[in-house]
Structure formats: structure tokens, C-alpha cells
GUBA-576223 format. One line per 10 residues: number of its first residue (from 1); their letters; for each residue x, y, z of C-alpha. Coordinates in nm, 2 decimals, padded with zeros to 4 digits. Each point is the difference from the previous one (the first is absolute). Layout:
N
NUM	a	X,Y,Z ~ ...
END
This chain:
261
1	xxxxxxxxxx	-03.96,06.48,-01.80 ~ 00.27,-00.17,-00.21 ~ 00.16,-00.34,00.09 ~ 00.34,00.17,00.06 ~ -00.13,00.27,00.23 ~ -00.19,-00.26,00.20 ~ 00.28,-00.23,00.07 ~ 00.29,00.24,00.03 ~ 00.03,00.25,00.28 ~ 00.26,00.27,-00.01
11	xxxxxxxxxx	00.21,00.05,00.31 ~ 00.11,00.34,00.12 ~ 00.28,00.13,-00.21 ~ -00.16,-00.16,-00.31 ~ 00.16,-00.34,00.06 ~ -00.17,-00.31,-00.13 ~ -00.09,-00.28,00.26 ~ -00.09,-00.37,-00.02 ~ -00.35,-00.12,-00.06 ~ -00.17,-00.27,00.21
21	xxxxxxxxxx	00.02,-00.25,-00.29 ~ 00.38,00.06,-00.04 ~ 00.05,-00.06,00.37 ~ -00.20,-00.32,-00.02 ~ 00.19,-00.13,-00.30 ~ 00.33,00.09,00.16 ~ -00.09,-00.17,00.32 ~ -00.11,-00.31,-00.19 ~ 00.33,-00.02,-00.19 ~ 00.20,00.05,00.32
31	xxxxxxxxxx	-00.20,-00.27,00.17 ~ 00.07,-00.24,-00.28 ~ 00.37,00.08,00.00 ~ 00.01,-00.04,00.38 ~ -00.18,-00.33,-00.01 ~ 00.24,-00.13,-00.27 ~ 00.30,00.10,00.20 ~ -00.13,-00.14,00.33 ~ -00.10,-00.33,-00.17 ~ 00.35,-00.03,-00.17
41	xxxxxxxxxx	00.17,00.07,00.33 ~ -00.22,-00.25,00.19 ~ 00.07,-00.27,-00.26 ~ 00.37,00.06,00.02 ~ -00.01,-00.01,00.38 ~ -00.19,-00.33,-00.02 ~ 00.26,-00.15,-00.24 ~ 00.28,00.12,00.23 ~ -00.17,-00.16,00.30 ~ -00.04,-00.33,-00.18
51	xxxxxxxxxx	00.36,00.00,-00.12 ~ 00.12,00.08,00.35 ~ -00.21,-00.29,00.13 ~ 00.14,-00.22,-00.27 ~ 00.36,00.06,00.11 ~ 00.22,-00.16,00.26 ~ -00.11,-00.35,00.13 ~ -00.25,-00.06,-00.27 ~ 00.25,00.06,-00.28 ~ 00.25,-00.23,00.17
61	xxxxxxxxxx	-00.26,-00.27,00.03 ~ -00.10,00.02,-00.36 ~ 00.36,-00.01,-00.12 ~ 00.06,-00.31,00.22 ~ -00.30,-00.17,-00.14 ~ 00.11,00.07,-00.36 ~ 00.34,-00.15,00.08 ~ -00.15,-00.31,00.16 ~ -00.25,-00.05,-00.28 ~ 00.28,00.03,-00.27
71	xxxxxxxxxx	00.22,-00.26,00.18 ~ -00.28,-00.24,00.08 ~ -00.12,00.00,-00.36 ~ 00.35,-00.08,-00.12 ~ 00.11,-00.25,00.26 ~ 00.16,-00.33,-00.08 ~ -00.10,-00.35,00.11 ~ 00.33,-00.13,00.11 ~ 00.05,-00.32,00.20 ~ 00.27,00.12,00.23
81	xxxxxxxxxx	-00.17,00.34,00.07 ~ -00.36,-00.10,00.08 ~ -00.29,00.24,00.03 ~ -00.08,00.05,00.37 ~ -00.25,00.23,00.17 ~ -00.17,00.09,00.33 ~ -00.22,00.28,00.12 ~ 00.28,00.25,00.04 ~ 00.28,-00.14,-00.23 ~ 00.04,-00.16,-00.34
91	xxxxxxxxxx	00.31,-00.10,-00.21 ~ 00.06,-00.14,-00.34 ~ 00.25,-00.04,-00.28 ~ 00.05,00.31,-00.21 ~ 00.26,00.23,-00.16 ~ 00.22,00.18,00.25 ~ 00.26,00.27,-00.06 ~ 00.36,-00.12,-00.03 ~ 00.30,00.21,00.09 ~ 00.09,00.27,-00.25
101	xxxxxxxxxx	-00.09,00.35,-00.09 ~ -00.13,00.15,-00.33 ~ 00.07,-00.21,-00.30 ~ 00.17,-00.26,00.21 ~ -00.31,-00.06,00.21 ~ -00.19,-00.32,-00.07 ~ -00.27,-00.23,00.15 ~ 00.02,-00.36,00.12 ~ -00.22,-00.26,00.14 ~ -00.05,00.02,00.37
111	xxxxxxxxxx	-00.26,00.02,00.28 ~ -00.22,00.30,00.05 ~ -00.17,00.04,00.34 ~ -00.26,00.25,00.12 ~ -00.09,00.02,00.37 ~ -00.16,00.22,00.25 ~ 00.21,00.12,00.30 ~ -00.27,00.05,00.26 ~ 00.24,00.16,00.25 ~ 00.09,00.28,-00.23
121	xxxxxxxxxx	-00.31,00.00,-00.21 ~ 00.19,-00.04,-00.32 ~ -00.05,-00.20,-00.33 ~ 00.34,-00.13,-00.09 ~ 00.14,-00.17,-00.31 ~ 00.32,-00.20,00.01 ~ 00.17,-00.20,-00.27 ~ 00.26,-00.28,00.00 ~ 00.20,-00.12,-00.30 ~ -00.02,-00.36,-00.10
131	xxxxxxxxxx	00.30,-00.12,00.22 ~ -00.15,00.17,00.31 ~ -00.35,-00.12,-00.07 ~ 00.09,-00.37,-00.03 ~ 00.27,00.00,00.27 ~ -00.07,-00.19,00.32 ~ 00.19,00.26,00.19 ~ -00.14,00.34,00.10 ~ 00.16,00.25,-00.23 ~ -00.03,00.38,-00.02
141	xxxxxxxxxx	-00.26,00.10,-00.25 ~ 00.11,00.19,-00.31 ~ -00.22,00.29,00.09 ~ -00.29,00.11,00.22 ~ -00.22,00.30,-00.04 ~ -00.30,00.15,00.17 ~ -00.28,00.06,-00.25 ~ -00.27,00.16,00.21 ~ -00.10,00.08,00.35 ~ -00.32,-00.19,00.07
151	xxxxxxxxxx	-00.22,-00.11,00.29 ~ -00.06,-00.35,-00.12 ~ 00.06,-00.24,-00.29 ~ -00.20,-00.31,-00.09 ~ 00.07,-00.24,-00.28 ~ -00.24,-00.28,-00.11 ~ 00.03,-00.26,-00.28 ~ -00.26,-00.10,-00.26 ~ -00.01,-00.37,-00.08 ~ -00.23,-00.26,-00.15
161	xxxxxxxxxx	-00.13,-00.27,00.23 ~ -00.01,-00.30,-00.23 ~ -00.19,-00.21,00.25 ~ -00.29,00.24,00.04 ~ 00.03,00.15,-00.35 ~ 00.02,00.36,00.12 ~ 00.23,00.29,00.03 ~ 00.11,00.10,00.35 ~ 00.22,00.25,00.18 ~ 00.28,-00.14,00.23
171	xxxxxxxxxx	00.18,00.17,00.28 ~ 00.33,-00.16,-00.09 ~ 00.19,-00.18,-00.27 ~ 00.27,-00.24,00.08 ~ 00.25,-00.19,-00.22 ~ -00.03,-00.38,-00.02 ~ 00.22,-00.16,00.26 ~ 00.31,-00.18,-00.12 ~ 00.35,00.07,-00.11 ~ -00.04,00.24,-00.30
181	xxxxxxxxxx	00.36,-00.04,-00.09 ~ -00.04,-00.37,-00.08 ~ -00.29,00.06,-00.24 ~ 00.07,-00.01,-00.37 ~ -00.17,00.23,-00.24 ~ -00.24,-00.27,-00.13 ~ -00.13,-00.09,00.34 ~ -00.04,00.36,00.09 ~ -00.21,00.07,-00.32 ~ -00.22,-00.29,00.11
191	xxxxxxxxxx	-00.05,00.16,00.34 ~ -00.07,00.34,-00.16 ~ -00.28,-00.15,-00.22 ~ -00.15,-00.19,00.30 ~ -00.36,00.12,00.03 ~ -00.03,-00.09,00.36 ~ 00.34,00.15,00.11 ~ 00.09,00.28,-00.24 ~ 00.33,00.18,00.06 ~ -00.15,00.35,-00.05
201	xxxxxxxxxx	-00.32,00.17,00.11 ~ -00.23,00.13,-00.27 ~ 00.01,00.35,00.15 ~ 00.12,00.20,00.30 ~ -00.23,00.24,00.18 ~ 00.19,00.29,00.17 ~ -00.17,00.21,00.26 ~ 00.19,00.29,00.15 ~ -00.13,00.23,00.27 ~ 00.17,00.34,00.04
211	xxxxxxxxxx	-00.07,00.34,00.15 ~ -00.08,00.28,-00.24 ~ -00.02,00.32,00.19 ~ -00.26,-00.07,00.28 ~ -00.16,-00.31,-00.17 ~ 00.11,-00.36,00.00 ~ -00.06,-00.15,-00.35 ~ 00.02,-00.35,-00.12 ~ 00.12,-00.05,-00.36 ~ -00.07,-00.34,-00.16
221	xxxxxxxxxx	00.14,-00.13,-00.33 ~ -00.02,-00.35,-00.15 ~ 00.28,-00.11,-00.22 ~ -00.04,-00.30,-00.23 ~ 00.30,-00.20,-00.08 ~ 00.00,-00.07,-00.38 ~ 00.22,-00.32,00.02 ~ -00.23,-00.16,00.26 ~ -00.32,00.11,-00.18 ~ 00.13,-00.14,-00.33
231	xxxxxxxxxx	00.08,-00.33,00.15 ~ -00.34,-00.03,00.18 ~ -00.19,00.09,-00.33 ~ 00.19,-00.27,-00.18 ~ -00.08,-00.26,00.26 ~ -00.37,00.10,00.06 ~ -00.09,00.11,-00.36 ~ -00.14,00.32,00.14 ~ 00.03,00.32,-00.20 ~ -00.04,00.23,00.29
241	xxxxxxxxxx	00.06,-00.02,00.37 ~ -00.25,00.15,00.25 ~ 00.10,00.35,00.09 ~ 00.28,00.02,-00.25 ~ -00.13,00.31,-00.16 ~ 00.00,00.20,00.32 ~ 00.30,00.23,00.00 ~ -00.13,00.33,00.16 ~ 00.13,00.09,00.35 ~ -00.25,00.01,00.28
251	xxxxxxxxxx	00.06,00.28,00.26 ~ -00.20,-00.01,00.33 ~ 00.00,00.19,00.32 ~ 00.11,-00.21,00.30 ~ -00.34,00.07,00.16 ~ -00.17,-00.14,-00.32 ~ -00.14,00.17,-00.30 ~ 00.16,00.10,-00.33 ~ 00.26,00.28,00.01 ~ 00.06,00.26,-00.26
261	x	00.26,-00.11,-00.26
END
């Protein structure tokens, strides 16, 4: 019996059919195609789910962090607008937007303030121009904007304890008491270089807790202040400050444990 006669059977009407081997090959090819299509669809669905989870509150929080980091890294050490900070509020001298639109818009020295409004659950940024920042009277701020809806905000301040020769985190940072307007630039520079009472913290740690879908997440970022770090290195002779290289965000569930980024 020939190979052809063994594997091919004629159907009624003299029509050729499929052999078992052909059916198996076809089934295998279809299975591979189906597996590829399903895998691609599953991957796309997973990407969509992650992008959906990455939207809303989390994007607002990340944008707010980027804005804070940029302004903290470019702040000024100015005698009449001192750096001040607490657990839920910090303010410093920086560039604020002046009146004008388009080509007429410009920036000027003023006070930038970030604070947490616990009643509304909002992280708010406000700015004051120089005249408003140094005025003894309460004046309307130039502008105020809500950056993100959050459950909690916590600021802490990195400093060097010259007495114990160690780096520590503080819950607050206060300006030295006294009439800042009566200080001349020379005396202020001496205060700024004072190792025991520096005018700026080395870094600010920002912790923001927000709700992302059904989970409460805490995002932590540490921002080192180049001006303060440079001064400290000059005074101490150190080439690197402990923790200075850590720039990655840390995201954790409120219940504990690391969350998916």
C-alpha cells in the first residue's frame, strides 16, 4: 500500500478530506495564534489598569512634589523672608509670579508658602510679593492654588547637630528671633554661616498621604537644598552628606508595606 493511499481517504463524491496530521498541525498553529492574541490582550489590559490607577490623586501628588522640589532647590536665603517650617506648613523666599501676561509676565522675589488645609484635605500653595511678605500688616496674597487633595501632609527638616556631631531630623524650623529689618547684609551672612544656628535646613522631607482608588498610600520624597548643603560642606570639610544621594520616592500603603509604583 502506497503512502498516499494510506493517509488519504476519499470522501463520497470523490472529494479529498484532511488527514490527521494536517488537523494536528492546523490545531497547533491556531493554538499558537490564540495564545499570542490572548497574551497581547492581557498585557494591554494590565497596562490600562496600571495607567488608570496612576491617574487622579496620584498624578496630582506627584506634580505637587515636583513643584515643591523645584522651588526648594532654588530658594533664596534672604534676611527679611526667613525660612520657617512646621509639620504641616513651610515658607521660604523664592521667585513668585508678578502681574502681567505673556511676554509682559515676570518673576520677582517674594514668599512661597505650602500648607495643609486639614478641614478640606487640600495641599495649598500661596505666594506673596516682597512688599506683602515683609509688611507688618496682613495683606491679601498674590495668589493661592490647590495643588492636590490629600489626607495628610508631614514636613520634617534635616539638620546637623554640631554638639553631638550627628545628622538629625527636626519637626520644625524657626527663624532666629529678632528684628530682621534692622539686620544688615554682613550680619545676616554671619548668621547664615553659623554652624550652631544655620538659617536653612540641609533638606526637607515631604510625606503626603492620599487615597488612590480604595487604598491609602503615603508618598515620601527628600529634597536637599543645594545652598545649605554647599555651606555645610565648606564649614565641615565633608565631601558628602549622609543620605544626600537618596532621591527615589518611597510609596507605602497606610497599613504598612511597599505599594506598587
